[in-house]
N, C-alpha and C positions, 0 to 999 in steps of 0.2 A: 770586627768585620766578619770573622769566620762564623760567629754565632748568627749574624744577620743572614749570611748566605745559606747557612744550614736551615734556618727558619724558613727562608723563601723556598728552598728546595723541598722541604717537608710540606709547606703550604701548597705548592704547585702539584705535588703528587696527590695530596688529599683532594685538591680542587678537581683534578682530572678524573680521579676515581669516583668522586661523588656527583659529577655532572649528570650521568645517566639517571640518577635517582632524584635530581632536582626538578625535573620537568615531568608533567603528567604523561604517562605512556598511553598510546592508543591500544584499545582493547582489540585483540585479534580473535576472530571467530573462525571456526573450522566447520566444514560441512561438504556434502556432496553437491556439486553444481551441475545443473542440466541446462544447456542453452535452449531458449524458446524464441528463436528469431523468426521474423516474417510470418510465413504460413504455418510454421510449427507451433506458434503461440496458442492458437485456439485448441488444437487437439491435446496439447500437453496440459494446459490449464483446465480445460473441460474435464479431462480425466481426473485430475486432482480434486476438482469441485464435486464431481459425481461420487467420489469415494470419501468425502468428508463425513466425519462421524460426530465431531464435538463442536467445532467453531469455525466461522469464516469471518474475517475482518477485511473490509475493502475500503481503500481510499483511492478515488479515481478523479482525475481532472475532467475527463469527458466520458460519460456512459450514455450511449444512445439506445433508446427503445424504438423499434420500428414496427408499429402495429400493422402496416401494410405488407410486411415481410415476416410472417410469424416464425419461419424456420431460419432466419438469419443467424449467423454465429453469435452476435451480441445478444439477440433475444434468447438464444439457447443458454448463454451464460447467466443472464438475468433470471430465466425460468428455473435454472438449477438452484440459484439462491432461494427462490420461492419454494421449490420442492424440498430443499434441505430444512428450511424454516418449518415447513409442515411436519417434518420428522424430528422436531425439537432440537435441531442443530442451532446453536447460537449464531445469528447472522446480524452483523452491524455494518452500515455503509455510510461513508462520508463522501460528499461530492462538493465540487467547487461551485461557487456562485459569485465570482469576482465581478465587480461592477465596471471593470475596464471595458471600454467601448468595443475593442477588438475581440473580446471574449463573449460577445452577446450571443453568438450561435451556441457556444458550449453551455452557457447559462440556460438558454431556452431548452436545449436537449436534456440537460440535467433535471430541470423542473418536470419535464414530461416523464423521465425515468423515475424520479422520486415519487411522482403521483402513482405510477404503475406499481412500483414496489410496495408503497404504503397501502394501496388497495388490496394487496395480497399479503399483508401481515408483517411487513418489514419496516422498521423505523429507519428513516434516512436523515442524516445530519448534514447541515450546510455550514461551510466555513464563513467567516466574516466577509462581507462584501468588499471591505478594504484590503483584503489579503487574497492572493492567488494561491490555491493549493494545487500544485502542479504534479503531485505524486501519482504514480501508477503502481499501487502496492496491494498485495493480498497476503494474508497470513492464514494458513489453513491447518486446523487441528493442532495448533501450537507446535508445528513441526516443519511446515513448508513455507518459505517466503518467496513470493513472486514479485520481482522488481525489475523495472526497466523503462522503456519509452512507450510501450504499447497502451493506448487508450482503448476503451471498449466502444469502438466505432467501426463502421463499414470500412472506411479508408485505412485505418490502422491495422485491422485484422485481415483484410482482403487485398490491399493494394500496396501499402507503403513498405519501405525498408525500415524495419523496427528491430531494436535489440533488447531482449529481456532474458532473464535467467530465473530458474527455479532452484532455490537453495534449500537443501534438506539439512536443517540445523535447529534443534530445539532451543539452544542458547540464543541464536540469532532471532528466532521467532519470539522469544520472551522480550528481547530488546525492542522489536518492532511492535509488539502489543503495547508496551509502555509508550512508544512513540504515538501509536494510534490513540491511546487514552489521553495523551497530552493534547493532540490536535482536537479531539472530541470536546475537551474541556473549553476550548476556545470557541466552539460552535455556539451560535446564538439562535439558530433556526433549525427546526426539525419537522419532518413530515411524519406524523404518527399514523398508525393504521386506523383508517376511518371505518373500514369494514373488512372482513376477511372472507375468503372464498373457500375456507375449509373448516 
């Protein structure tokens, strides 16, 4: 009886000591976090895009191009992508094209934006119509990750309450570049540059 109790005692000690190693641990990333809420989003993200030197990856649920408002904030963001592409910065964009009826507006806007970007030298990928890509994600220079609720639309940038952050972390940027590549592999449609203006 004593040997059974001793065995159980040792077993329980080992069990509780090994529990933390039995389950996969979440990876913890460290970095400098800069809030980019509401009206601060445009100025903060625009500055990071203007200073990009190597690469810009974008996944956006909704990105609106407004030809009738050439200086709108979203147009400035899109035009910065084009300017950077002209300067040999790697620029890749994934947009949503869900076939859900209530996303028809965003699908129409994204097609217009993809056409504009492709005419200016940027290849744009579309997710599967059966899947909604609801991300609002940028990875800039393998160093900055912009993530949150803010779409590239007039309402999101000029009117809505939105929460986003800019995280300075090369390790986290690597993680999200891998995520970008995973989503891109699922894409079946892309707008390739038909002509370039440079």
